[in-house]
Structures are given as structure tokens and as C-alpha cells.
N, C-alpha and C positions, 0 to 999 in steps of 0.2 A: 436414524441413519439408516440409508437403504441396506436391505440385503448382501447387496457390496461393500465389503469392508475397507476401507483405507486408515486413516489414522482419525483416534479416539482419546482425549487429555481430559481425565475427570478429575477436576477438583485437586489439580496438583499446585504445590506450595514450597518453597524453597528459601532457606536463609544463609545469608554469609554473616558466621556470630549473631550477634542480636537484629541485622539490619536483615527485615524482608524484601526481597528479591524480587519472590512471583509471591502470589496469594490468591486462591482458588482457581487458578486459571482453569477455564474449561473449552471446547472446541471442538470442531470435525470437521474435517476434510474426506471426501469423497473421492473416488478413483477417476482421475482423468480432470480432476478440478486445479485452480490454481487459490491456495489463501493464501492472503498478504499477511501477515505481522508488525503494523505500525507502531513507533512511538519515539518519543528522542532517546538520545544518547542517559543511559541509566535507568531506562522503565522498565527492565527487565526482559524485553523481546529475546535478547542473543541466549541469555542463562535460559530459558523457556524452551529454545531450540537446542540448546546442551543438553537438557533433559531430557528429553525427546532420542537424543543421540546416544544416551547412555555415558554422555562424559561429565557428567553430573547428575546427584543422588537425588531425588524428591525428597521430602520433608514427610507430606501427603500426598495420596489421592494414587490414581490407575492411569498408566499407559498403553492401549492396545495398539499393535500397527498390523495388519491386515489380520483382525480377527484373535490372535493373537496377545495374550498379558507379559508383558517384557517389563515392566516396572506396577509396582503395587505392593501392597503390606506382605513381606518378607519376602519381593522379586527384585530379582536387580539383574536384567539381563545384560550382558556386557555388549560391547557396539557391535563387535565382529558377528554375532548373535540375533542384531536386530535386522529386518530388510529395508537397509535404509540407505539412502545414497547423498553424500554428504559432498556441495560445492562452498568452498572455503571462499574469503574474502578475497584471498589471496593465490584462489588457486590452486597451491602447492602441488604442482606439478614436478616430478623427479628430474631435476636437470641433467643428468648422465642418460637419458631414455631420451629415443625419438618419439614424435608426434605416436606413431603407431604401436609401440611399445611400451608406452604412457598406458593408451585405452587398454592396450591387451592385458595388464597387470592386473585389471578388477575383475578378470574371468577367469573362473575356477570351473574345474571339472569338466573340461574338454579339451579336446586335441589340440595340437599347436596350430593344424592347418583349420581348423574350427574356428578358435579364438582370431585369427586373421582373421578369416572373411566376418564373424561377427563384427570385427572392431573398426572395419573398412567398412561393413553397412553403415555404424554410428558415426563415422565421419563424413561420409555422403552427407547423413541429414544432418548435419552441422554444416554442412560445406565445406568442408576443410580434405576431402581424401587426394586432392592434390598435393597437402602439405604432410603426407605419411612418412616420408623419410626425414622430413625437417628436425631441428631441436628448438624446445621451446624458448631458447635465448632470441633464437632467429622471427618469434611470431610475435603480431601485435597485444597489445592489451585485450582486444576483446575477441581473439582468435587462439588465444590462450583458457580466454575464459569457455571457451566452446568445447576445446579440448577437453578441459574439467566438468564441463557439461559428461561427454561423450561418455569419458572413465566414469563416471559417476552412474551414468544407465547400463556401462555392461552385464554389472550385476543385476541386473531387471529388478532394483526395488519396488517396493509396494509404496514406499515414501519417499520420496525427495526431497530434503530439508536447502535451500539457499539459505548463506548470509551475506549479507548486502551484494550479490553476484554482479552489480554494475555500477558500484561505487565509486571504481575505479578507472571509469572509462570518459572519457569526453563526451560534452552532449553531443558531438556531429555522431559518437560511434553507439550513444545508449541505445537510442531507440531502433538501430538497426539490428544491434546483439539481442536486446532483447524481444523483439519480433520474431527471430531465428529459435532464442532457447523458449520462449513460451509455445509455439505451433511443435518442438519435440517434443516437452514435455506432457502438452496434451495428447499428442498422438503416442504415446508409451505408457499411457492410463494410467500415470502413477499419483497417486498423491502427493499432492507439492505443499508444501510451506514457506515461504518467502518472508525473509525478517527484510525489512527497507527502513529506513528511515525520512524518505522523499512521499509525500501525500499524492503528489502528481501520480508518482509510479504506480504507487498501491489501487490507484482507483482505476488507473489505464491495466494492470498487470493481473489483478486482482477477480475473481469469481464473487468472493467474499474476502472482506478486511475486519479485521480485529484490531481495536485501537485501545496501546496499552498507556496507561501512566502509574507512574510509581508503583510498578509490581503487580496492578490490577489489571483486567480487560474492561476496561467503560462500556465499549459496545462492537457488539459483532454483527452485520449485516452485508448487504449488495452494495454496490460502488452507488449507485442511486441514492438506495434509500438512504446510506451515512450521509451522502451529500445532502441532501433534501430534509432529513428527518435526524438532526443530532442530537444524541442524547442528553447533553446537556451544553454548554455557551462553549468550554473548553473546545470539546468535540470539534465542534461548532467551524473556529478560529483555526484548527489544525486546515481544515480545506478551502480555505480561502476567507478574505475580508466579506465580515458579518456585520449588519447593522442589529442593534441591539434596544428595541423601541419602549421604552420605558411607558408607563400605566396613564402619566398624565401628561403624555403626549397626542395629540389630535389624531396622527398617524394611526396610535395604538387603534383609539376607538373605532377607525375603518378596517379594522383587520376583523377575520372570523371569529365568531364566539370561542372564547376562554375564558381560564382564570383572570381577570381581570388586575389582578394584583403582582401579575408577574411581568414582569417583559417578556417581547415578544422578538425571535428572533429573526429577520430578515435577509436574505443573500441577494446584494448590492443588482443583478437580474431581475426580483421580483418587484420591483420600481421603475417606472417610467417616468421619465420629463416629459411634461408640454408645457409650450410656450403660453406666457399669458399674455391676454392681448389689451396690454397696455404701455405706454408709454416708456416701457423697459424702467420701472422705479429702480432708483438704487436700495431699497430696503422692502422685504417682504410683509405682506400686510395682512396675511393668513396664516394659520396652523401650519399645513402644506402648502405653503409656499416659500423658495430659497430663492438663494442667488448661488450661481456655481463659484468656488472659491478656488478650484485644485481640479487639474487633468496629466491623467498620466495613461501612455499609451501604452498597451499591454502587446501588441501586434495585431492581430483579428480584431481585439478587442481595445473599447479605451474605459479607463476609471473614471470617472468625473465623483468629484465632490461637492453636496451644496450646502451650505450654512440657513436652516427655516431662521424662522421671527424668534423664536424660542433661544436661536444661540448654536441648536443642538448641528452636528454635522451628518449627514446622511450622505454615504457611498450609490451611486448609481453605478450600471455598466449597458454598454452600446457596443453594437457593430463597427467599426472602423467603416469605410471614414465618417466622419461625423463633423456638423457646425456648428457645434458648442464653440462658447469661448467663455473666457472668463469675466466674471461680471453680470451673465445674461438672467435675466430672473425666468425664475423656472418654477411649474407648480410641479408637486411630487403624486403621482397615482399607482398605486398596487395595482397589480397584473396578474397577481397568482396567489396560489397557495403559500401560505411562510412555514420555514424551518418548523417553527412552533406547532403549526397544525400537523393532527394525525393522519 
């Protein structure tokens, strides 16, 4: 990690009774970066977030925030003594306080005038200054989320923890609120750890992403590396459709050198469909030829499934508009390195 300290989690484990919820978790988040913790329900991601916040005790391991040990052997600093801001899934605003007073609540050791000025500045950053006198119930879900963000940042935390912050928003608002939130977080220079179950959100929001499964962090990498070089097929499938090409396939033999006994992972966009110069025979005659059996429109792209002579189904992806049609005979051509390549 760089000399400037953010969040450091080293070999942290946790159990609920006999059930292991987090196993030897390690991650680092530098100031100004957003790190997404991705996993299905029950994967351990929220438990790890609560351990970092001091709401749960780690069984083993160490946690450092801004260079200060807050959890480890014989150490468990309470939540209020950790330099963190926490945005809960339900925002947890005080219903009896105005927007301005909600934000001021998180500010300590300043005069009332200074508190008000700092709170108004934070509300301007999240584009809600005109709602300073409003009550929380009068705000939309997206506006409440931004108030919760401003309140958490009011303490000037070294680490920001966000638990599914956009899950309650409809799709129309989600991208807009996420854009504002990420801009404010990066400008604050806090190290941000955000829990999400949405793979697309993790790829969009994170500078780095950690994938959790059954309490284990299976892989930590940049969005680009995670999508193109997943550590295993399970991780690959989290981020979308994947083709698993067996060693016996003609396509497998056309791939770059690797262990010939392993299936190769290939994204749909890594295979190109070419027309066959024939009279559109109903059955493919070569191992890398097939017939289109399914076409799924995704918006800007279209997902196409072809059946090879062997009976194997292969997915490819193209930009729309497409002239492909069901029953069309095509040849499958690899266009770039596969997910299995280093």
C-alpha cells in the first residue's frame, strides 16, 4: 500500500456459531479510491463491512484505518472511535430533524455557525442545498441517500463504508445518484468500501473489485482484469455469459497455447460470426461451423447462440442493428485472447 494510509484488512475471519461467515479476508483501499465488495446474499460481504465498522468482532486478523490499528489481537476499538462514515441500506435519517440538522448532527467540536457552514457546503456538493429546511419524509429515495452521504462525510472520515447504497432506487435514478455519490466520495479523499450484489454496478463504480463467495474473497482485481481474466468459471459467470470450451472442441484447438486438459473460457464478444459461402445448408459440416438457434436483444448489443456440428451451443455478441437470423449457417472465428489466457 502507498505511504498514505486508507483501509487495510489482513487475514480477518469471523464465525456465527459453527458457521464460518468470513475466512481469511485481505484487502486494501487507498485514499480517494472506491473498492467494491461483490457477492450474492450470504457470501459474507455485509458481515465483513460490519467487522470493519466495529459492529462485529473479528475472530482473527487485523484492521487498520488511516494507519491506526482498530482491530487485532487484544484490540477492538468501538465504532465511535474509528475514523469511518457509514451509509446504511435504508439511509437511517432522523425523521424529526430537517435535512440541514441531519447533516449537522455528524459534526462535532465546532461552533454552531461552523457546523452550519460545513453542512451547507456538503449539501451543495450532493446538489441538495435548496432542500436544507425540508424534512426527510418529503424527499425522494435518491435525495435521502445523498443526505445520508453528506451526514457520513461531515465527520471527515478516513474510510467510508456503504452497504448496498443504491439498491432501493429504481433504475432511472440509480445511475444518476451513483454518479453524484462517486464524484463526491473521490473528491473527499476517503478510502471507500462499497458492498453490492450487482456485478454491473461493481464494474462501473469500483477502481478495484473483490468477489466474495461463501466467506472467501475469490479474486481482487481491476474491473478490466476481473472481466477479462477471472480466476475461475464461477467468477467469470458472475459478470455475464461465458463459453466454456472443452479440450475436445475444434475451437479449443484454435486457441493460444494452454493446458490442453482444461476447458477454456471465452466471452461472447471474443468470437466473431462469419458467413459461410454455401447455399445455407441446414446442418454445419465443420467443427467451427454452426447454425443460429437463438437471438437475444440487449439494447446496444445482441446476444446470438449458435449450435455447432457437435451439438455444443456457443454464444457470440454483436452490436445492433444486426442482420442475423434464425437458421443462418455461420462460421465461428476467435477474434482475441480468451479469459483463460494470462
